[in-house]
C-alpha positions as CSV (number, residue, x, y, z in Angstrom):
1,M,42.7,-109.3,0.6
2,L,41.6,-112.4,-1.7
3,R,43.4,-115.7,-1.0
4,K,44.6,-117.5,-3.9
5,N,41.3,-120.0,-4.1
6,N,39.1,-116.4,-4.0
7,F,37.6,-117.5,-0.5
8,R,37.7,-114.1,1.5
9,E,40.1,-113.8,4.8
10,M,38.2,-113.6,7.9
11,K,37.6,-110.0,8.9
12,K,38.0,-109.3,12.2
13,N,38.5,-106.0,14.6
14,V,35.4,-104.0,14.7
15,L,34.9,-100.3,14.9
16,I,31.3,-99.1,16.1
17,I,31.0,-95.1,15.3
18,G,28.4,-94.1,17.6
19,A,27.3,-94.3,21.7
20,G,24.1,-93.8,21.8
21,G,20.8,-96.2,22.7
22,V,21.8,-98.1,19.4
23,G,25.2,-98.1,19.9
24,S,24.8,-99.1,23.1
25,V,23.4,-102.0,21.9
26,V,25.7,-102.9,19.4
27,A,28.3,-102.8,21.6
28,H,27.2,-105.2,24.1
29,K,26.3,-107.7,21.4
30,C,29.7,-107.2,19.9
31,A,31.1,-107.8,23.2
32,Q,28.9,-110.9,23.1
33,H,30.5,-112.2,19.9
34,N,34.0,-110.9,20.3
35,D,35.4,-114.2,19.8
36,L,34.5,-113.9,16.2
37,L,34.7,-110.3,16.2
38,G,38.2,-109.7,17.4
39,D,39.0,-106.5,18.8
40,I,36.2,-103.6,19.3
41,C,36.5,-100.1,19.4
42,L,33.5,-98.0,20.3
43,A,33.9,-94.3,19.2
44,S,32.1,-91.1,19.5
45,R,31.8,-87.1,19.6
46,A,31.5,-87.8,23.5
47,Q,33.7,-90.4,24.6
48,S,32.6,-90.6,28.2
49,K,29.6,-92.2,26.7
50,C,31.7,-94.8,25.1
51,E,33.0,-95.3,28.6
52,E,29.9,-95.8,30.1
53,I,29.0,-98.2,27.6
54,I,32.3,-100.2,28.2
55,A,31.6,-100.1,32.1
56,S,28.4,-101.5,31.5
57,I,29.2,-104.4,29.5
58,R,32.1,-105.3,31.9
59,A,29.4,-105.0,34.8
60,K,27.1,-107.5,33.3
61,D,30.3,-109.7,32.4
62,K,29.3,-109.9,28.6
63,L,32.7,-110.0,26.8
64,K,32.9,-113.3,25.6
65,D,36.5,-113.7,25.3
66,A,38.9,-111.9,27.9
67,E,41.6,-111.6,26.2
68,K,40.3,-109.3,23.5
69,K,40.5,-105.2,23.9
70,I,37.7,-103.6,24.2
71,F,38.3,-100.0,24.2
72,S,36.9,-96.2,23.4
73,K,37.8,-93.4,20.9
74,Q,37.1,-89.8,20.5
75,V,36.1,-88.9,17.1
76,D,34.4,-86.4,14.8
77,A,33.0,-88.8,12.6
78,S,31.9,-85.6,9.8
79,A,35.3,-85.5,8.6
80,I,36.3,-88.2,6.6
81,N,40.3,-87.9,7.6
82,N,39.3,-88.8,11.0
83,V,37.6,-91.8,10.3
84,V,40.1,-92.9,7.7
85,Q,43.0,-92.4,10.8
86,L,40.7,-94.3,13.4
87,I,40.0,-97.1,10.8
88,K,43.9,-97.5,10.6
89,E,44.8,-96.8,14.4
90,T,42.5,-99.6,14.8
91,E,42.9,-102.0,12.2
92,A,39.5,-102.3,12.0
93,E,38.4,-104.4,9.1
94,I,34.7,-104.0,9.8
95,V,32.7,-100.6,10.6
96,I,29.3,-100.4,12.5
97,N,28.1,-96.8,11.7
98,V,25.2,-96.0,13.8
99,G,25.7,-92.4,14.3
100,S,24.1,-89.6,13.0
101,T,22.5,-90.1,9.8
102,F,24.3,-87.0,8.5
103,I,27.6,-88.4,8.9
104,N,26.8,-91.9,6.5
105,K,28.9,-90.1,3.7
106,S,32.0,-89.4,5.4
107,V,31.9,-92.9,7.0
108,I,31.3,-94.4,3.9
109,D,34.2,-92.6,2.0
110,A,36.3,-93.4,5.1
111,C,35.8,-97.2,4.7
112,L,36.3,-96.9,0.7
113,A,40.0,-95.3,1.3
114,T,40.9,-98.2,3.8
115,G,39.0,-101.1,2.3
116,A,37.0,-102.0,5.7
117,A,33.4,-103.1,5.1
118,Y,30.9,-100.8,5.9
119,I,27.7,-101.5,8.1
120,D,24.7,-98.7,8.3
121,T,21.1,-98.8,10.2
122,S,20.0,-95.8,8.1
123,V,19.4,-93.6,5.0
124,H,22.0,-91.0,4.6
125,E,20.4,-87.4,5.2
126,D,21.5,-84.1,4.3
127,S,20.5,-81.9,7.1
128,E,20.0,-78.7,4.8
129,S,17.4,-80.9,2.7
130,L,13.9,-81.9,3.4
131,N,10.9,-83.4,0.9
132,L,13.7,-84.3,-1.7
133,P,12.1,-86.4,-4.5
134,Y,12.0,-90.3,-4.1
135,P,13.9,-92.2,-4.0
136,W,16.6,-89.4,-2.7
137,Y,18.9,-92.3,-1.4
138,A,20.1,-92.3,-4.9
139,H,21.7,-89.0,-4.2
140,F,23.9,-90.5,-1.6
141,E,24.9,-93.9,-1.2
142,W,24.0,-95.0,-4.1
143,Q,26.4,-92.8,-6.2
144,R,29.4,-95.2,-4.5
145,Q,28.1,-98.4,-5.7
146,P,30.6,-98.4,-8.7
147,L,33.4,-97.5,-6.2
148,F,32.6,-100.3,-4.1
149,A,32.3,-102.8,-6.8
150,E,35.5,-101.7,-8.2
151,K,37.8,-101.6,-5.0
152,G,36.1,-105.1,-4.0
153,V,35.0,-103.2,-0.5
154,T,31.7,-104.6,1.3
155,A,29.0,-102.5,2.0
156,V,25.8,-103.4,3.5
157,L,23.4,-100.5,3.7
158,S,20.5,-99.8,6.2
159,A,21.0,-103.2,8.3
160,G,19.1,-102.4,11.4
161,F,15.3,-103.5,11.6
162,D,13.5,-101.2,9.8
163,P,15.4,-100.8,7.3
164,G,16.9,-104.3,7.5
165,V,15.2,-107.1,9.1
166,V,11.8,-105.9,7.0
167,N,14.0,-106.1,3.7
168,A,15.1,-109.9,4.4
169,Y,11.3,-110.6,5.2
170,C,10.9,-109.4,1.8
171,A,13.2,-111.7,0.0
172,Y,12.6,-114.7,2.1
173,A,9.3,-114.0,1.2
174,V,10.0,-114.4,-2.8
175,K,12.0,-117.2,-2.1
176,H,9.9,-119.4,0.1
177,E,6.6,-118.3,0.4
178,F,5.2,-116.4,-2.9
179,D,5.3,-116.7,-6.7
180,R,4.0,-113.6,-7.2
181,I,3.8,-110.6,-4.7
182,H,1.3,-108.1,-5.3
183,S,1.8,-105.8,-2.1
184,V,4.2,-105.4,1.1
185,D,2.9,-103.4,3.8
186,I,5.8,-102.9,6.3
187,M,4.2,-101.9,10.0
188,D,5.7,-101.2,13.2
189,V,3.9,-100.5,16.6
190,N,5.3,-100.0,19.7
191,A,3.1,-100.8,22.2
192,G,5.4,-100.0,25.4
193,N,5.2,-97.4,28.1
194,H,8.2,-95.4,29.0
195,G,6.2,-93.6,31.4
196,K,7.6,-89.8,30.5
197,Y,5.0,-87.0,29.2
198,F,6.5,-86.5,26.0
199,A,10.1,-88.5,24.2
200,T,11.1,-90.1,21.0
201,N,12.7,-93.4,21.3
202,F,15.7,-92.3,18.6
203,D,17.3,-89.4,18.1
204,P,14.3,-86.5,18.0
205,E,16.3,-84.6,15.2
206,V,15.8,-87.6,13.0
207,N,12.8,-89.1,14.3
208,F,11.0,-85.5,13.4
209,R,11.9,-85.1,10.1
210,E,11.0,-88.6,9.4
211,I,6.9,-87.5,10.6
212,V,7.0,-84.0,9.0
213,E,8.4,-84.6,5.6
214,E,5.7,-85.5,2.9
215,V,5.0,-89.2,3.2
216,G,6.3,-91.2,-0.1
217,Y,5.4,-94.7,-0.9
218,W,5.4,-97.3,-3.6
219,E,1.7,-97.7,-5.3
220,D,0.5,-99.0,-8.7
221,R,4.5,-99.4,-9.5
222,Q,5.1,-95.6,-9.3
223,W,6.0,-93.2,-6.6
224,K,3.4,-91.2,-4.9
225,V,3.3,-88.8,-2.1
226,C,0.6,-87.2,0.3
227,P,0.6,-85.1,3.3
228,P,1.8,-86.6,6.9
229,H,-0.6,-88.7,9.1
230,S,-3.5,-88.0,6.0
231,R,-3.9,-92.0,5.7
232,A,-4.5,-94.5,8.6
233,M,-5.5,-98.1,8.9
234,E,-5.9,-100.8,12.0
235,F,-4.0,-103.7,12.5
236,D,-4.5,-106.6,14.9
237,F,-0.7,-107.0,15.8
238,P,0.2,-110.3,17.4
239,G,1.3,-110.1,21.0
240,V,0.1,-106.3,21.4
241,G,-3.2,-106.3,19.8
242,R,-5.4,-104.1,17.4
243,R,-3.3,-100.6,16.4
244,K,-3.4,-97.5,14.4
245,V,-0.8,-97.0,12.3
246,Y,-0.3,-94.2,9.8
247,L,1.2,-94.2,5.8
248,M,4.6,-92.8,6.4
249,G,7.6,-92.3,4.0
250,H,10.8,-94.6,5.5
251,D,14.0,-95.7,4.6
252,E,13.4,-99.2,3.0
253,L,11.1,-97.8,1.0
254,H,13.8,-96.4,-1.3
255,S,15.4,-99.8,-2.7
256,L,12.7,-102.3,-1.9
257,P,11.0,-101.3,-5.4
258,Q,14.5,-101.7,-7.0
259,H,15.1,-105.5,-6.1
260,I,11.3,-106.7,-5.0
261,D,8.9,-106.9,-7.7
262,A,5.0,-105.8,-6.4
263,E,2.6,-103.5,-7.2
264,H,2.4,-101.5,-3.8
265,I,5.8,-101.1,-1.2
266,R,4.5,-99.2,1.7
267,F,5.4,-98.1,4.9
268,W,3.0,-98.0,8.4
269,M,3.8,-96.9,11.8
270,G,1.7,-96.4,15.1
271,F,1.3,-93.5,16.6
272,G,-0.8,-92.6,20.4
273,E,-3.3,-89.8,20.0
274,H,-1.1,-87.8,23.0
275,Y,2.2,-88.0,20.8
276,L,0.4,-86.6,17.3
277,N,-1.1,-84.0,19.8
278,C,2.3,-83.2,21.2
279,F,3.9,-83.2,17.6
280,N,1.1,-80.6,16.2
281,V,1.5,-78.2,18.8
282,L,5.2,-78.4,18.1
283,R,5.2,-78.2,14.8
284,N,2.2,-75.7,14.5
285,V,4.4,-73.0,16.7
286,G,7.3,-74.0,14.2
287,L,9.5,-75.8,16.9
288,L,10.3,-78.5,14.4
289,S,11.9,-75.8,12.1
290,H,15.9,-76.6,11.3
291,E,15.7,-73.0,10.0
292,P,18.1,-70.8,12.7
293,V,16.0,-68.0,14.3
294,T,17.2,-65.2,16.8
295,T,15.9,-64.8,20.2
296,A,15.5,-61.3,21.6
297,E,18.4,-61.6,23.5
298,G,20.4,-61.7,20.1
299,L,21.0,-65.3,20.4
300,E,20.7,-67.5,17.0
301,V,19.5,-71.2,18.0
302,V,18.1,-73.9,15.7
303,P,14.3,-74.8,17.0
304,L,14.4,-78.6,16.6
305,K,17.7,-78.4,18.1
306,V,16.4,-77.0,21.2
307,V,13.4,-79.2,21.6
308,K,15.5,-82.1,21.0
309,A,18.0,-80.7,23.7
310,C,15.0,-80.5,26.2
311,L,13.6,-83.5,25.5
312,P,15.0,-87.2,26.9
313,D,17.6,-88.8,26.2
314,P,16.3,-92.0,24.3
315,A,19.0,-93.9,25.7
316,S,17.7,-92.9,29.2
317,L,13.9,-94.5,28.7
318,A,15.3,-98.0,28.9
319,P,15.0,-98.7,33.0
320,G,11.2,-98.9,33.8
321,Y,10.4,-99.5,30.1
322,T,7.4,-101.9,29.9
323,G,5.3,-103.5,27.0
324,K,6.3,-104.6,23.6
325,T,7.2,-104.0,20.0
326,C,5.9,-105.7,17.0
327,I,7.3,-105.3,14.0
328,G,6.3,-106.7,10.1
329,N,5.7,-107.2,6.9
330,L,1.9,-108.1,5.4
331,I,2.9,-109.4,2.3
332,K,0.2,-110.5,-0.1
333,G,0.2,-112.0,-3.6
334,E,-0.3,-115.6,-5.1
335,K,1.2,-119.0,-4.5
336,D,0.3,-122.1,-7.0
337,G,-2.4,-120.4,-8.7
338,Q,-4.1,-119.2,-5.2
339,A,-4.2,-116.4,-3.1
340,K,-2.0,-116.1,-0.4
341,E,-1.9,-113.6,2.4
342,I,1.2,-113.6,5.4
343,F,2.2,-111.7,8.0
344,L,6.0,-112.0,8.9
345,Y,6.9,-110.5,12.0
346,N,9.2,-109.7,15.6
347,I,7.8,-109.3,19.0
348,C,10.1,-107.8,21.3
349,D,9.9,-106.9,24.8
350,H,11.4,-104.0,26.5
351,Q,12.0,-105.3,29.9
352,Q,13.9,-108.2,28.9
353,C,15.8,-106.2,27.0
354,Y,16.9,-104.0,29.7
355,E,18.0,-107.0,31.6
356,E,20.4,-108.2,29.0
357,V,21.8,-105.4,27.4
358,G,20.3,-102.4,29.2
359,S,18.3,-100.9,26.5
360,Q,14.6,-100.7,25.3
361,A,13.3,-102.7,22.9
362,V,13.6,-99.8,20.0
363,S,17.2,-99.9,20.4
364,Y,17.5,-103.4,20.7
365,T,15.7,-104.0,17.3
366,A,17.8,-101.6,15.5
367,G,21.3,-102.6,16.9
368,V,21.3,-106.5,17.2
369,P,20.9,-106.8,13.0
370,P,24.0,-104.8,12.3
371,V,25.9,-106.9,14.8
372,A,24.3,-110.2,13.1
373,A,25.8,-108.4,9.6
374,A,29.1,-108.2,10.7
375,L,29.2,-111.8,11.6
376,L,28.3,-112.7,8.4
377,I,31.0,-110.8,6.8
378,A,33.1,-111.9,9.5
379,N,32.8,-115.5,8.1
380,G,32.6,-114.4,4.5
381,R,29.0,-115.1,3.6
382,W,28.1,-111.7,3.3
383,D,31.2,-110.3,2.5
384,M,30.5,-109.9,-1.0
385,G,33.2,-107.4,-2.0
386,A,30.0,-104.7,-3.2
387,M,27.5,-102.1,-2.1
388,K,24.7,-104.5,-1.1
389,H,21.0,-104.0,0.3
390,V,19.7,-106.3,2.7
391,E,17.0,-107.8,0.3
392,E,20.0,-108.4,-2.5
393,L,21.8,-110.8,0.3
394,A,20.5,-114.7,1.5
395,P,17.9,-114.1,4.3
396,E,18.3,-117.3,5.7
397,P,21.7,-116.9,7.7
398,F,20.6,-113.4,8.6
399,L,17.5,-114.7,10.2
400,E,18.4,-117.8,11.4
401,L,21.5,-115.7,13.4
402,L,19.1,-113.2,14.3
403,G,16.9,-115.7,15.8
404,K,19.8,-117.2,18.0
405,M,20.7,-113.8,18.9
406,G,17.5,-112.3,21.0
407,L,15.4,-111.4,17.5
408,P,13.4,-114.4,16.3
409,T,11.1,-114.2,13.0
410,A,7.2,-115.8,13.3
411,M,4.8,-116.0,10.7
412,K,1.2,-116.0,10.9
413,I,-0.4,-117.4,7.3
414,L,-3.9,-115.0,7.2
415,S,-4.8,-116.8,4.1
416,S,-3.6,-119.4,1.7
417,C,-6.7,-119.8,-0.5
418,I,-9.5,-117.5,-1.8
419,E,-11.4,-117.8,1.1
420,R,-9.3,-116.2,3.9
421,T,-9.0,-118.7,6.9
422,E,-7.4,-118.1,9.9
423,Q,-4.6,-120.1,10.6
424,G,-1.8,-120.6,13.5
425,V,1.3,-118.8,13.7
426,I,4.8,-120.6,12.4
427,R,7.9,-120.2,14.2
428,C,10.4,-119.7,11.5
429,Y,13.8,-118.8,12.8
């Protein structure tokens, strides 16, 4: 609702959908800022998981305003009407969707129906479709852009870390560091050790789909594809050292070429040899297929879902997880007529995340940014009454807030003239 002076009323009351590792971080961080965000409802298909998270928040005594409510609800968020009813029941004005990527459309449509602001951390996916032509994001969320603008409802898409913070890094670089950008290489390395033989750090079903699909990337101002793990390079990451990273298709690649003027935009992720060996065995014997098969006993099962059921719950990896993650953007371009190259990045420590909110760093880096986005919507700075991507919004308040919330940004200048000269690290936020 708009005031007469056209400033939006401050939004309050948050509905969090999803109670996995990221959902737990979101709930903890919302609780730390509930003086601004109001009552908090955590909802999932498994309400018991929500209650466990709420118990952990209370055990850490991190509910900033004890007068505000934090409670749980059971919901099947794949049905729009269920989400609409829950938004109305909880009087939520901000919905943070950190459930499965397969429910994005239903939660988005529920927000459209109720006027609640919408935030998610990843692109909607169709469980029945693989290898859609890039940018397949356009088939789902983007179709609703005119409706959000028409109704004046706010939606911030893909506001995790990658996608999310890395999009803000691009916007920051355009605004403050470059006159012209040639290339953006987004790189994500987890140099941690969880002690398990094999596990994924987030939903195995989504994780494996990412890796098994054809690799889409923006190069020479056009979309290109290549087979998984067919292109790799090494990079010396601050805090974790030299690591091998592989070219991958990824969520942020869908929107960045629309808003960032660059010849090349690519995403790279680090994988150890052991992980790749396990992955290749699972793929080669057909266990990563989402097509049903029938066992000798006549049971119909989906191989990928069986593998998911056998692997550790990503949320269970946090105790004893050691090491760090490093995620950042290697950006090359020109400033004042000279070549320039920088690395904008964050380093996150698994043990420190566990001590603060009981999570590992992969969940922490994904879970803190949507809460920062919620705070910026609540105070009006990002409450634009339209559907936007993070790179379309002011990066400064977002990065500054993230620095205060546990995800500081640093910048390493790799070259600021034609001859490359190694320089120091600058703390940005």
